[in-house]
PyMOL CGO cylinders between C-alpha atoms (Angstrom):
from pymol import cmd
from pymol.cgo import CYLINDER

trace = [
    CYLINDER, -14.11, 21.70, 4.44, -14.61, 18.03, 5.40, 0.3, 1, 1, 1, 1, 1, 1,
    CYLINDER, -14.61, 18.03, 5.40, -13.05, 15.78, 8.06, 0.3, 1, 1, 1, 1, 1, 1,
    CYLINDER, -13.05, 15.78, 8.06, -11.49, 12.81, 6.28, 0.3, 1, 1, 1, 1, 1, 1,
    CYLINDER, -11.49, 12.81, 6.28, -9.79, 9.73, 7.68, 0.3, 1, 1, 1, 1, 1, 1,
    CYLINDER, -9.79, 9.73, 7.68, -7.13, 8.01, 5.49, 0.3, 1, 1, 1, 1, 1, 1,
    CYLINDER, -7.13, 8.01, 5.49, -6.32, 4.43, 6.47, 0.3, 1, 1, 1, 1, 1, 1,
    CYLINDER, -6.32, 4.43, 6.47, -3.39, 2.81, 4.66, 0.3, 1, 1, 1, 1, 1, 1,
    CYLINDER, -3.39, 2.81, 4.66, -0.33, 0.88, 5.85, 0.3, 1, 1, 1, 1, 1, 1,
    CYLINDER, -0.33, 0.88, 5.85, 1.93, 2.49, 3.22, 0.3, 1, 1, 1, 1, 1, 1,
    CYLINDER, 1.93, 2.49, 3.22, 3.51, 5.72, 4.43, 0.3, 1, 1, 1, 1, 1, 1,
    CYLINDER, 3.51, 5.72, 4.43, 3.97, 7.11, 0.92, 0.3, 1, 1, 1, 1, 1, 1,
    CYLINDER, 3.97, 7.11, 0.92, 0.31, 6.69, 0.06, 0.3, 1, 1, 1, 1, 1, 1,
    CYLINDER, 0.31, 6.69, 0.06, -0.83, 8.22, 3.37, 0.3, 1, 1, 1, 1, 1, 1,
    CYLINDER, -0.83, 8.22, 3.37, 1.42, 11.24, 2.86, 0.3, 1, 1, 1, 1, 1, 1,
    CYLINDER, 1.42, 11.24, 2.86, 0.39, 11.75, -0.75, 0.3, 1, 1, 1, 1, 1, 1,
    CYLINDER, 0.39, 11.75, -0.75, -3.36, 11.48, -0.11, 0.3, 1, 1, 1, 1, 1, 1,
    CYLINDER, -3.36, 11.48, -0.11, -3.02, 13.78, 2.93, 0.3, 1, 1, 1, 1, 1, 1,
    CYLINDER, -3.02, 13.78, 2.93, -1.16, 16.37, 0.89, 0.3, 1, 1, 1, 1, 1, 1,
    CYLINDER, -1.16, 16.37, 0.89, -3.71, 16.33, -1.92, 0.3, 1, 1, 1, 1, 1, 1,
    CYLINDER, -3.71, 16.33, -1.92, -6.75, 16.49, 0.36, 0.3, 1, 1, 1, 1, 1, 1,
    CYLINDER, -6.75, 16.49, 0.36, -5.20, 19.23, 2.54, 0.3, 1, 1, 1, 1, 1, 1,
    CYLINDER, -5.20, 19.23, 2.54, -4.52, 21.18, -0.61, 0.3, 1, 1, 1, 1, 1, 1,
    CYLINDER, -4.52, 21.18, -0.61, -8.24, 20.88, -1.38, 0.3, 1, 1, 1, 1, 1, 1,
    CYLINDER, -8.24, 20.88, -1.38, -9.04, 22.45, 1.98, 0.3, 1, 1, 1, 1, 1, 1,
    CYLINDER, -9.04, 22.45, 1.98, -10.00, 19.33, 3.91, 0.3, 1, 1, 1, 1, 1, 1,
    CYLINDER, -10.00, 19.33, 3.91, -8.90, 18.29, 7.41, 0.3, 1, 1, 1, 1, 1, 1,
    CYLINDER, -8.90, 18.29, 7.41, -7.18, 14.90, 7.27, 0.3, 1, 1, 1, 1, 1, 1,
    CYLINDER, -7.18, 14.90, 7.27, -6.38, 12.32, 9.96, 0.3, 1, 1, 1, 1, 1, 1,
    CYLINDER, -6.38, 12.32, 9.96, -4.12, 9.36, 9.21, 0.3, 1, 1, 1, 1, 1, 1,
    CYLINDER, -4.12, 9.36, 9.21, -4.11, 5.73, 10.41, 0.3, 1, 1, 1, 1, 1, 1,
    CYLINDER, -4.11, 5.73, 10.41, -1.64, 3.09, 9.36, 0.3, 1, 1, 1, 1, 1, 1,
    CYLINDER, -1.64, 3.09, 9.36, -3.68, 0.06, 10.47, 0.3, 1, 1, 1, 1, 1, 1,
    CYLINDER, -3.68, 0.06, 10.47, -7.13, -1.05, 11.60, 0.3, 1, 1, 1, 1, 1, 1,
    CYLINDER, -7.13, -1.05, 11.60, -6.26, -0.49, 15.28, 0.3, 1, 1, 1, 1, 1, 1,
    CYLINDER, -6.26, -0.49, 15.28, -5.49, 3.17, 14.75, 0.3, 1, 1, 1, 1, 1, 1,
    CYLINDER, -5.49, 3.17, 14.75, -8.56, 3.51, 12.50, 0.3, 1, 1, 1, 1, 1, 1,
    CYLINDER, -8.56, 3.51, 12.50, -10.78, 2.12, 15.26, 0.3, 1, 1, 1, 1, 1, 1,
    CYLINDER, -10.78, 2.12, 15.26, -9.35, 4.55, 17.79, 0.3, 1, 1, 1, 1, 1, 1,
    CYLINDER, -9.35, 4.55, 17.79, -9.80, 7.49, 15.42, 0.3, 1, 1, 1, 1, 1, 1,
    CYLINDER, -9.80, 7.49, 15.42, -13.38, 6.50, 14.70, 0.3, 1, 1, 1, 1, 1, 1,
    CYLINDER, -13.38, 6.50, 14.70, -14.13, 6.14, 18.43, 0.3, 1, 1, 1, 1, 1, 1,
    CYLINDER, -14.13, 6.14, 18.43, -12.63, 9.59, 19.11, 0.3, 1, 1, 1, 1, 1, 1,
    CYLINDER, -12.63, 9.59, 19.11, -14.56, 11.53, 16.51, 0.3, 1, 1, 1, 1, 1, 1,
    CYLINDER, -14.56, 11.53, 16.51, -16.87, 11.63, 13.51, 0.3, 1, 1, 1, 1, 1, 1,
    CYLINDER, -16.87, 11.63, 13.51, -15.71, 11.79, 9.92, 0.3, 1, 1, 1, 1, 1, 1,
    CYLINDER, -15.71, 11.79, 9.92, -17.40, 12.97, 6.76, 0.3, 1, 1, 1, 1, 1, 1,
    CYLINDER, -17.40, 12.97, 6.76, -15.52, 10.39, 4.66, 0.3, 1, 1, 1, 1, 1, 1,
    CYLINDER, -15.52, 10.39, 4.66, -13.07, 7.51, 5.10, 0.3, 1, 1, 1, 1, 1, 1,
    CYLINDER, -13.07, 7.51, 5.10, -10.51, 6.27, 2.55, 0.3, 1, 1, 1, 1, 1, 1,
    CYLINDER, -10.51, 6.27, 2.55, -9.85, 2.65, 3.63, 0.3, 1, 1, 1, 1, 1, 1,
    CYLINDER, -9.85, 2.65, 3.63, -7.19, 0.31, 2.30, 0.3, 1, 1, 1, 1, 1, 1,
    CYLINDER, -7.19, 0.31, 2.30, -8.24, -3.33, 1.93, 0.3, 1, 1, 1, 1, 1, 1,
    CYLINDER, -8.24, -3.33, 1.93, -4.97, -5.13, 2.62, 0.3, 1, 1, 1, 1, 1, 1,
    CYLINDER, -4.97, -5.13, 2.62, -3.47, -4.23, 6.01, 0.3, 1, 1, 1, 1, 1, 1,
    CYLINDER, -3.47, -4.23, 6.01, -1.21, -6.21, 8.36, 0.3, 1, 1, 1, 1, 1, 1,
    CYLINDER, -1.21, -6.21, 8.36, -3.55, -6.51, 11.38, 0.3, 1, 1, 1, 1, 1, 1,
    CYLINDER, -3.55, -6.51, 11.38, -7.12, -6.53, 10.13, 0.3, 1, 1, 1, 1, 1, 1,
    CYLINDER, -7.12, -6.53, 10.13, -8.15, -6.20, 6.48, 0.3, 1, 1, 1, 1, 1, 1,
    CYLINDER, -8.15, -6.20, 6.48, -10.31, -3.26, 5.41, 0.3, 1, 1, 1, 1, 1, 1,
    CYLINDER, -10.31, -3.26, 5.41, -13.35, -5.35, 4.50, 0.3, 1, 1, 1, 1, 1, 1,
    CYLINDER, -13.35, -5.35, 4.50, -13.42, -6.88, 8.00, 0.3, 1, 1, 1, 1, 1, 1,
    CYLINDER, -13.42, -6.88, 8.00, -13.11, -3.42, 9.57, 0.3, 1, 1, 1, 1, 1, 1,
    CYLINDER, -13.11, -3.42, 9.57, -15.91, -2.14, 7.31, 0.3, 1, 1, 1, 1, 1, 1,
    CYLINDER, -15.91, -2.14, 7.31, -18.11, -5.04, 8.42, 0.3, 1, 1, 1, 1, 1, 1,
    CYLINDER, -18.11, -5.04, 8.42, -17.23, -4.31, 12.06, 0.3, 1, 1, 1, 1, 1, 1,
    CYLINDER, -17.23, -4.31, 12.06, -18.26, -0.65, 11.73, 0.3, 1, 1, 1, 1, 1, 1,
    CYLINDER, -18.26, -0.65, 11.73, -21.48, -1.67, 9.96, 0.3, 1, 1, 1, 1, 1, 1,
    CYLINDER, -21.48, -1.67, 9.96, -22.38, -4.23, 12.67, 0.3, 1, 1, 1, 1, 1, 1,
    CYLINDER, -22.38, -4.23, 12.67, -21.82, -1.85, 15.60, 0.3, 1, 1, 1, 1, 1, 1,
    CYLINDER, -21.82, -1.85, 15.60, -23.58, 1.11, 13.96, 0.3, 1, 1, 1, 1, 1, 1,
    CYLINDER, -23.58, 1.11, 13.96, -20.43, 3.16, 13.29, 0.3, 1, 1, 1, 1, 1, 1,
    CYLINDER, -20.43, 3.16, 13.29, -20.76, 3.14, 9.51, 0.3, 1, 1, 1, 1, 1, 1,
    CYLINDER, -20.76, 3.14, 9.51, -22.34, 6.59, 9.47, 0.3, 1, 1, 1, 1, 1, 1,
    CYLINDER, -22.34, 6.59, 9.47, -20.04, 8.03, 6.82, 0.3, 1, 1, 1, 1, 1, 1,
    CYLINDER, -20.04, 8.03, 6.82, -19.23, 7.10, 3.20, 0.3, 1, 1, 1, 1, 1, 1,
    CYLINDER, -19.23, 7.10, 3.20, -16.27, 4.74, 2.96, 0.3, 1, 1, 1, 1, 1, 1,
    CYLINDER, -16.27, 4.74, 2.96, -14.16, 4.51, -0.17, 0.3, 1, 1, 1, 1, 1, 1,
    CYLINDER, -14.16, 4.51, -0.17, -12.19, 1.26, -0.37, 0.3, 1, 1, 1, 1, 1, 1,
    CYLINDER, -12.19, 1.26, -0.37, -8.67, 1.25, -1.91, 0.3, 1, 1, 1, 1, 1, 1,
    CYLINDER, -8.67, 1.25, -1.91, -6.54, -1.67, -3.14, 0.3, 1, 1, 1, 1, 1, 1,
    CYLINDER, -6.54, -1.67, -3.14, -4.05, -2.62, -5.79, 0.3, 1, 1, 1, 1, 1, 1,
    CYLINDER, -4.05, -2.62, -5.79, -4.69, -6.37, -5.57, 0.3, 1, 1, 1, 1, 1, 1,
    CYLINDER, -4.69, -6.37, -5.57, -8.36, -6.83, -4.75, 0.3, 1, 1, 1, 1, 1, 1,
    CYLINDER, -8.36, -6.83, -4.75, -10.56, -9.11, -6.82, 0.3, 1, 1, 1, 1, 1, 1,
    CYLINDER, -10.56, -9.11, -6.82, -13.98, -8.27, -8.22, 0.3, 1, 1, 1, 1, 1, 1,
    CYLINDER, -13.98, -8.27, -8.22, -15.52, -10.47, -5.55, 0.3, 1, 1, 1, 1, 1, 1,
    CYLINDER, -15.52, -10.47, -5.55, -13.80, -8.42, -2.80, 0.3, 1, 1, 1, 1, 1, 1,
    CYLINDER, -13.80, -8.42, -2.80, -15.02, -5.14, -4.29, 0.3, 1, 1, 1, 1, 1, 1,
    CYLINDER, -15.02, -5.14, -4.29, -18.58, -6.52, -4.58, 0.3, 1, 1, 1, 1, 1, 1,
    CYLINDER, -18.58, -6.52, -4.58, -18.53, -7.77, -0.99, 0.3, 1, 1, 1, 1, 1, 1,
    CYLINDER, -18.53, -7.77, -0.99, -17.30, -4.39, 0.27, 0.3, 1, 1, 1, 1, 1, 1,
    CYLINDER, -17.30, -4.39, 0.27, -20.09, -2.61, -1.64, 0.3, 1, 1, 1, 1, 1, 1,
    CYLINDER, -20.09, -2.61, -1.64, -22.66, -5.07, -0.26, 0.3, 1, 1, 1, 1, 1, 1,
    CYLINDER, -22.66, -5.07, -0.26, -21.52, -4.37, 3.31, 0.3, 1, 1, 1, 1, 1, 1,
    CYLINDER, -21.52, -4.37, 3.31, -21.87, -0.61, 2.77, 0.3, 1, 1, 1, 1, 1, 1,
    CYLINDER, -21.87, -0.61, 2.77, -18.78, 0.80, 1.01, 0.3, 1, 1, 1, 1, 1, 1,
    CYLINDER, -18.78, 0.80, 1.01, -19.60, 3.85, -1.10, 0.3, 1, 1, 1, 1, 1, 1,
    CYLINDER, -19.60, 3.85, -1.10, -17.17, 3.08, -3.92, 0.3, 1, 1, 1, 1, 1, 1,
    CYLINDER, -17.17, 3.08, -3.92, -13.86, 1.41, -4.76, 0.3, 1, 1, 1, 1, 1, 1,
    CYLINDER, -13.86, 1.41, -4.76, -10.57, 2.89, -6.04, 0.3, 1, 1, 1, 1, 1, 1,
    CYLINDER, -10.57, 2.89, -6.04, -7.93, 0.72, -7.67, 0.3, 1, 1, 1, 1, 1, 1,
    CYLINDER, -7.93, 0.72, -7.67, -4.27, 1.55, -6.97, 0.3, 1, 1, 1, 1, 1, 1,
    CYLINDER, -4.27, 1.55, -6.97, -2.32, 3.33, -8.33, 0.3, 1, 1, 1, 1, 1, 1,
    CYLINDER, -2.32, 3.33, -8.33, -4.96, 6.00, -7.79, 0.3, 1, 1, 1, 1, 1, 1,
    CYLINDER, -4.96, 6.00, -7.79, -5.05, 8.81, -10.33, 0.3, 1, 1, 1, 1, 1, 1,
    CYLINDER, -5.05, 8.81, -10.33, -5.65, 12.35, -9.13, 0.3, 1, 1, 1, 1, 1, 1,
    CYLINDER, -5.65, 12.35, -9.13, -8.79, 12.75, -11.23, 0.3, 1, 1, 1, 1, 1, 1,
    CYLINDER, -8.79, 12.75, -11.23, -10.39, 9.56, -9.90, 0.3, 1, 1, 1, 1, 1, 1,
    CYLINDER, -10.39, 9.56, -9.90, -9.52, 10.41, -6.32, 0.3, 1, 1, 1, 1, 1, 1,
    CYLINDER, -9.52, 10.41, -6.32, -11.00, 13.91, -6.42, 0.3, 1, 1, 1, 1, 1, 1,
    CYLINDER, -11.00, 13.91, -6.42, -14.12, 12.70, -8.23, 0.3, 1, 1, 1, 1, 1, 1,
    CYLINDER, -14.12, 12.70, -8.23, -14.71, 9.87, -5.73, 0.3, 1, 1, 1, 1, 1, 1,
    CYLINDER, -14.71, 9.87, -5.73, -14.17, 12.19, -2.77, 0.3, 1, 1, 1, 1, 1, 1,
    CYLINDER, -14.17, 12.19, -2.77, -16.49, 14.81, -4.20, 0.3, 1, 1, 1, 1, 1, 1,
    CYLINDER, -16.49, 14.81, -4.20, -19.23, 12.24, -4.80, 0.3, 1, 1, 1, 1, 1, 1,
    CYLINDER, -19.23, 12.24, -4.80, -18.72, 10.69, -1.35, 0.3, 1, 1, 1, 1, 1, 1,
    CYLINDER, -18.72, 10.69, -1.35, -18.98, 14.03, 0.40, 0.3, 1, 1, 1, 1, 1, 1,
    CYLINDER, -18.98, 14.03, 0.40, -22.20, 14.84, -1.48, 0.3, 1, 1, 1, 1, 1, 1,
    CYLINDER, -22.20, 14.84, -1.48, -23.91, 12.19, 0.67, 0.3, 1, 1, 1, 1, 1, 1,
    CYLINDER, -23.91, 12.19, 0.67, -25.24, 13.02, 4.08, 0.3, 1, 1, 1, 1, 1, 1,
    CYLINDER, -25.24, 13.02, 4.08, -24.31, 10.81, 7.09, 0.3, 1, 1, 1, 1, 1, 1,
    CYLINDER, -24.31, 10.81, 7.09, -27.79, 9.25, 7.10, 0.3, 1, 1, 1, 1, 1, 1,
    CYLINDER, -27.79, 9.25, 7.10, -27.41, 8.01, 3.53, 0.3, 1, 1, 1, 1, 1, 1,
    CYLINDER, -27.41, 8.01, 3.53, -29.77, 10.53, 1.95, 0.3, 1, 1, 1, 1, 1, 1,
    CYLINDER, -29.77, 10.53, 1.95, -29.19, 13.34, -0.48, 0.3, 1, 1, 1, 1, 1, 1,
    CYLINDER, -29.19, 13.34, -0.48, -30.61, 16.84, -0.54, 0.3, 1, 1, 1, 1, 1, 1,
    CYLINDER, -30.61, 16.84, -0.54, -32.32, 18.00, -3.70, 0.3, 1, 1, 1, 1, 1, 1,
    CYLINDER, -32.32, 18.00, -3.70, -32.27, 21.61, -4.89, 0.3, 1, 1, 1, 1, 1, 1,
    CYLINDER, -32.27, 21.61, -4.89, -35.41, 22.53, -2.95, 0.3, 1, 1, 1, 1, 1, 1,
    CYLINDER, -35.41, 22.53, -2.95, -34.03, 21.17, 0.35, 0.3, 1, 1, 1, 1, 1, 1,
    CYLINDER, -34.03, 21.17, 0.35, -36.07, 17.95, 0.32, 0.3, 1, 1, 1, 1, 1, 1,
    CYLINDER, -36.07, 17.95, 0.32, -34.31, 14.72, 1.19, 0.3, 1, 1, 1, 1, 1, 1,
    CYLINDER, -34.31, 14.72, 1.19, -34.45, 11.86, -1.27, 0.3, 1, 1, 1, 1, 1, 1,
    CYLINDER, -34.45, 11.86, -1.27, -33.68, 8.34, 0.00, 0.3, 1, 1, 1, 1, 1, 1,
    CYLINDER, -33.68, 8.34, 0.00, -30.76, 6.43, -1.41, 0.3, 1, 1, 1, 1, 1, 1,
    CYLINDER, -30.76, 6.43, -1.41, -30.40, 2.68, -0.93, 0.3, 1, 1, 1, 1, 1, 1,
    CYLINDER, -30.40, 2.68, -0.93, -27.62, 1.90, 1.55, 0.3, 1, 1, 1, 1, 1, 1,
    CYLINDER, -27.62, 1.90, 1.55, -24.36, 0.87, -0.03, 0.3, 1, 1, 1, 1, 1, 1,
    CYLINDER, -24.36, 0.87, -0.03, -25.35, 1.71, -3.62, 0.3, 1, 1, 1, 1, 1, 1,
    CYLINDER, -25.35, 1.71, -3.62, -22.78, 4.47, -3.93, 0.3, 1, 1, 1, 1, 1, 1,
    CYLINDER, -22.78, 4.47, -3.93, -25.21, 6.65, -5.94, 0.3, 1, 1, 1, 1, 1, 1,
    CYLINDER, -25.21, 6.65, -5.94, -23.73, 10.18, -5.98, 0.3, 1, 1, 1, 1, 1, 1,
    CYLINDER, -23.73, 10.18, -5.98, -25.83, 13.19, -5.11, 0.3, 1, 1, 1, 1, 1, 1,
    CYLINDER, -25.83, 13.19, -5.11, -25.48, 14.49, -8.69, 0.3, 1, 1, 1, 1, 1, 1,
    CYLINDER, -25.48, 14.49, -8.69, -27.61, 11.62, -10.00, 0.3, 1, 1, 1, 1, 1, 1,
    CYLINDER, -27.61, 11.62, -10.00, -30.44, 12.33, -7.57, 0.3, 1, 1, 1, 1, 1, 1,
    CYLINDER, -30.44, 12.33, -7.57, -30.19, 16.06, -8.24, 0.3, 1, 1, 1, 1, 1, 1,
    CYLINDER, -30.19, 16.06, -8.24, -30.47, 15.44, -11.99, 0.3, 1, 1, 1, 1, 1, 1,
    CYLINDER, -30.47, 15.44, -11.99, -33.83, 13.70, -11.40, 0.3, 1, 1, 1, 1, 1, 1,
    CYLINDER, -33.83, 13.70, -11.40, -35.14, 16.28, -8.96, 0.3, 1, 1, 1, 1, 1, 1,
    CYLINDER, -35.14, 16.28, -8.96, -34.06, 19.39, -10.87, 0.3, 1, 1, 1, 1, 1, 1,
    CYLINDER, -34.06, 19.39, -10.87, -31.17, 20.85, -12.76, 0.3, 1, 1, 1, 1, 1, 1,
    CYLINDER, -31.17, 20.85, -12.76, -28.19, 21.72, -10.62, 0.3, 1, 1, 1, 1, 1, 1,
    CYLINDER, -28.19, 21.72, -10.62, -26.41, 25.02, -10.97, 0.3, 1, 1, 1, 1, 1, 1,
    CYLINDER, -26.41, 25.02, -10.97, -23.36, 24.67, -13.22, 0.3, 1, 1, 1, 1, 1, 1,
    CYLINDER, -23.36, 24.67, -13.22, -19.91, 25.38, -11.85, 0.3, 1, 1, 1, 1, 1, 1,
    CYLINDER, -19.91, 25.38, -11.85, -18.45, 28.52, -13.35, 0.3, 1, 1, 1, 1, 1, 1,
    CYLINDER, -18.45, 28.52, -13.35, -14.88, 28.26, -14.61, 0.3, 1, 1, 1, 1, 1, 1,
    CYLINDER, -14.88, 28.26, -14.61, -12.79, 31.37, -13.99, 0.3, 1, 1, 1, 1, 1, 1,
    CYLINDER, -12.79, 31.37, -13.99, -12.10, 33.38, -17.07, 0.3, 1, 1, 1, 1, 1, 1,
    CYLINDER, -12.10, 33.38, -17.07, -8.53, 32.52, -18.13, 0.3, 1, 1, 1, 1, 1, 1,
    CYLINDER, -8.53, 32.52, -18.13, -6.18, 35.47, -18.29, 0.3, 1, 1, 1, 1, 1, 1,
    CYLINDER, -6.18, 35.47, -18.29, -4.06, 36.25, -21.33, 0.3, 1, 1, 1, 1, 1, 1,
    CYLINDER, -4.06, 36.25, -21.33, -0.94, 34.18, -21.77, 0.3, 1, 1, 1, 1, 1, 1,
    CYLINDER, -0.94, 34.18, -21.77, 2.02, 36.47, -21.05, 0.3, 1, 1, 1, 1, 1, 1,
    CYLINDER, 2.02, 36.47, -21.05, 4.29, 37.10, -23.99, 0.3, 1, 1, 1, 1, 1, 1,
    CYLINDER, 4.29, 37.10, -23.99, 7.40, 34.94, -23.95, 0.3, 1, 1, 1, 1, 1, 1,
    CYLINDER, 7.40, 34.94, -23.95, 10.40, 35.64, -26.16, 0.3, 1, 1, 1, 1, 1, 1,
    CYLINDER, 10.40, 35.64, -26.16, 11.73, 32.22, -27.13, 0.3, 1, 1, 1, 1, 1, 1,
    CYLINDER, 11.73, 32.22, -27.13, 15.06, 31.86, -28.84, 0.3, 1, 1, 1, 1, 1, 1,
    CYLINDER, 15.06, 31.86, -28.84, 14.33, 29.47, -31.68, 0.3, 1, 1, 1, 1, 1, 1,
    CYLINDER, 14.33, 29.47, -31.68, 18.01, 29.24, -32.59, 0.3, 1, 1, 1, 1, 1, 1,
    CYLINDER, 18.01, 29.24, -32.59, 18.64, 27.12, -29.47, 0.3, 1, 1, 1, 1, 1, 1,
    CYLINDER, 18.64, 27.12, -29.47, 18.79, 23.32, -29.57, 0.3, 1, 1, 1, 1, 1, 1,
    CYLINDER, 18.79, 23.32, -29.57, 15.35, 21.69, -29.50, 0.3, 1, 1, 1, 1, 1, 1,
    CYLINDER, 15.35, 21.69, -29.50, 15.64, 20.38, -25.96, 0.3, 1, 1, 1, 1, 1, 1,
    CYLINDER, 15.64, 20.38, -25.96, 16.60, 23.80, -24.52, 0.3, 1, 1, 1, 1, 1, 1,
    CYLINDER, 16.60, 23.80, -24.52, 13.81, 25.52, -26.46, 0.3, 1, 1, 1, 1, 1, 1,
    CYLINDER, 13.81, 25.52, -26.46, 11.29, 22.92, -25.31, 0.3, 1, 1, 1, 1, 1, 1,
    CYLINDER, 11.29, 22.92, -25.31, 12.36, 23.31, -21.67, 0.3, 1, 1, 1, 1, 1, 1,
    CYLINDER, 12.36, 23.31, -21.67, 11.90, 27.07, -21.94, 0.3, 1, 1, 1, 1, 1, 1,
    CYLINDER, 11.90, 27.07, -21.94, 8.42, 26.65, -23.31, 0.3, 1, 1, 1, 1, 1, 1,
    CYLINDER, 8.42, 26.65, -23.31, 7.45, 24.06, -20.67, 0.3, 1, 1, 1, 1, 1, 1,
    CYLINDER, 7.45, 24.06, -20.67, 8.70, 26.28, -17.88, 0.3, 1, 1, 1, 1, 1, 1,
    CYLINDER, 8.70, 26.28, -17.88, 6.62, 29.22, -19.14, 0.3, 1, 1, 1, 1, 1, 1,
    CYLINDER, 6.62, 29.22, -19.14, 3.63, 26.87, -19.59, 0.3, 1, 1, 1, 1, 1, 1,
    CYLINDER, 3.63, 26.87, -19.59, 3.71, 25.60, -16.01, 0.3, 1, 1, 1, 1, 1, 1,
    CYLINDER, 3.71, 25.60, -16.01, 4.42, 29.07, -14.56, 0.3, 1, 1, 1, 1, 1, 1,
    CYLINDER, 4.42, 29.07, -14.56, 1.34, 30.34, -16.33, 0.3, 1, 1, 1, 1, 1, 1,
    CYLINDER, 1.34, 30.34, -16.33, -0.90, 27.60, -14.91, 0.3, 1, 1, 1, 1, 1, 1,
    CYLINDER, -0.90, 27.60, -14.91, 0.62, 27.98, -11.43, 0.3, 1, 1, 1, 1, 1, 1,
    CYLINDER, 0.62, 27.98, -11.43, -0.08, 31.71, -11.48, 0.3, 1, 1, 1, 1, 1, 1,
    CYLINDER, -0.08, 31.71, -11.48, -3.63, 31.20, -12.75, 0.3, 1, 1, 1, 1, 1, 1,
    CYLINDER, -3.63, 31.20, -12.75, -4.42, 28.54, -10.15, 0.3, 1, 1, 1, 1, 1, 1,
    CYLINDER, -4.42, 28.54, -10.15, -2.89, 30.48, -7.27, 0.3, 1, 1, 1, 1, 1, 1,
    CYLINDER, -2.89, 30.48, -7.27, -0.09, 27.97, -6.74, 0.3, 1, 1, 1, 1, 1, 1,
    CYLINDER, -0.09, 27.97, -6.74, -2.47, 25.00, -6.13, 0.3, 1, 1, 1, 1, 1, 1,
    CYLINDER, -2.47, 25.00, -6.13, -0.57, 21.90, -7.21, 0.3, 1, 1, 1, 1, 1, 1,
    CYLINDER, -0.57, 21.90, -7.21, -3.78, 19.84, -7.21, 0.3, 1, 1, 1, 1, 1, 1,
    CYLINDER, -3.78, 19.84, -7.21, -5.58, 22.11, -9.69, 0.3, 1, 1, 1, 1, 1, 1,
    CYLINDER, -5.58, 22.11, -9.69, -2.47, 22.50, -11.89, 0.3, 1, 1, 1, 1, 1, 1,
    CYLINDER, -2.47, 22.50, -11.89, -2.07, 18.70, -12.03, 0.3, 1, 1, 1, 1, 1, 1,
    CYLINDER, -2.07, 18.70, -12.03, -5.71, 18.37, -13.04, 0.3, 1, 1, 1, 1, 1, 1,
    CYLINDER, -5.71, 18.37, -13.04, -5.51, 21.13, -15.65, 0.3, 1, 1, 1, 1, 1, 1,
    CYLINDER, -5.51, 21.13, -15.65, -2.31, 19.85, -17.26, 0.3, 1, 1, 1, 1, 1, 1,
    CYLINDER, -2.31, 19.85, -17.26, -3.24, 16.16, -17.09, 0.3, 1, 1, 1, 1, 1, 1,
    CYLINDER, -3.24, 16.16, -17.09, -0.19, 15.11, -15.07, 0.3, 1, 1, 1, 1, 1, 1,
    CYLINDER, -0.19, 15.11, -15.07, 0.04, 12.95, -11.97, 0.3, 1, 1, 1, 1, 1, 1,
    CYLINDER, 0.04, 12.95, -11.97, 0.93, 15.05, -8.94, 0.3, 1, 1, 1, 1, 1, 1,
    CYLINDER, 0.93, 15.05, -8.94, 4.24, 13.26, -8.26, 0.3, 1, 1, 1, 1, 1, 1,
    CYLINDER, 4.24, 13.26, -8.26, 5.23, 13.58, -11.92, 0.3, 1, 1, 1, 1, 1, 1,
    CYLINDER, 5.23, 13.58, -11.92, 4.30, 17.26, -11.85, 0.3, 1, 1, 1, 1, 1, 1,
    CYLINDER, 4.30, 17.26, -11.85, 6.58, 17.92, -8.83, 0.3, 1, 1, 1, 1, 1, 1,
    CYLINDER, 6.58, 17.92, -8.83, 9.49, 16.19, -10.51, 0.3, 1, 1, 1, 1, 1, 1,
    CYLINDER, 9.49, 16.19, -10.51, 8.89, 18.11, -13.74, 0.3, 1, 1, 1, 1, 1, 1,
    CYLINDER, 8.89, 18.11, -13.74, 8.79, 21.50, -11.98, 0.3, 1, 1, 1, 1, 1, 1,
    CYLINDER, 8.79, 21.50, -11.98, 11.98, 20.76, -10.08, 0.3, 1, 1, 1, 1, 1, 1,
    CYLINDER, 11.98, 20.76, -10.08, 13.69, 19.66, -13.29, 0.3, 1, 1, 1, 1, 1, 1,
    CYLINDER, 13.69, 19.66, -13.29, 12.65, 22.89, -15.04, 0.3, 1, 1, 1, 1, 1, 1,
    CYLINDER, 12.65, 22.89, -15.04, 13.70, 25.05, -12.08, 0.3, 1, 1, 1, 1, 1, 1,
    CYLINDER, 13.70, 25.05, -12.08, 10.24, 26.51, -11.48, 0.3, 1, 1, 1, 1, 1, 1,
    CYLINDER, 10.24, 26.51, -11.48, 10.05, 28.56, -8.28, 0.3, 1, 1, 1, 1, 1, 1,
    CYLINDER, 10.05, 28.56, -8.28, 6.91, 27.27, -6.52, 0.3, 1, 1, 1, 1, 1, 1,
    CYLINDER, 6.91, 27.27, -6.52, 7.27, 29.72, -3.65, 0.3, 1, 1, 1, 1, 1, 1,
    CYLINDER, 7.27, 29.72, -3.65, 7.27, 32.69, -5.97, 0.3, 1, 1, 1, 1, 1, 1,
    CYLINDER, 7.27, 32.69, -5.97, 3.95, 31.67, -7.54, 0.3, 1, 1, 1, 1, 1, 1,
    CYLINDER, 3.95, 31.67, -7.54, 2.33, 31.33, -4.10, 0.3, 1, 1, 1, 1, 1, 1,
    CYLINDER, 2.33, 31.33, -4.10, 3.77, 34.61, -2.89, 0.3, 1, 1, 1, 1, 1, 1,
    CYLINDER, 3.77, 34.61, -2.89, 2.67, 36.33, -6.09, 0.3, 1, 1, 1, 1, 1, 1,
    CYLINDER, 2.67, 36.33, -6.09, -0.85, 35.15, -5.52, 0.3, 1, 1, 1, 1, 1, 1,
]
cmd.load_cgo(trace, "trace")
């Protein structure tokens, strides 16, 4: 579990990112502007920061530069923006940002960026398989996986063996829309049961955005609580 700070002036984005990251097992603090982000950084250390560029008081690039100047840029920072230019992204990377996410942020890109960011140690180095530390240039955003590939093969992640799809008796005499809804409900209930009710993993498996997935499940009448209780 990692300690992550999310800095964004949009309430909906803060809530969504917090929900996703909490679902992944991380501890998340929220800040709606640079002032709150400064206070949070002063009060504690974070393993990763998701930092919006455009904010009402101080923009994210200026805050990033401030942290870098005063020696507080000890964690990977992922910049976020829906309107930033290439020059802004390059400047943020030059100052020390780990990577850049363009809004709207897809679930897959978010989880991948967070995973790569957390693979870095606070000192900007990465551990290889034998425990040695290999230097990474500051601000390059090189994920640990790249260094590990050079130092030695990493252990592959093992996918859980999928269980058999439960038999469903579909009435093919029904209108197409009703029959399709019945199939989709069974499809999502299967994935929810297999993933233990984790909306993040189901969204990733089914290729749907998390917000779209929630709307779809409510439309189909899928009981989310039952899947979590069953697990």
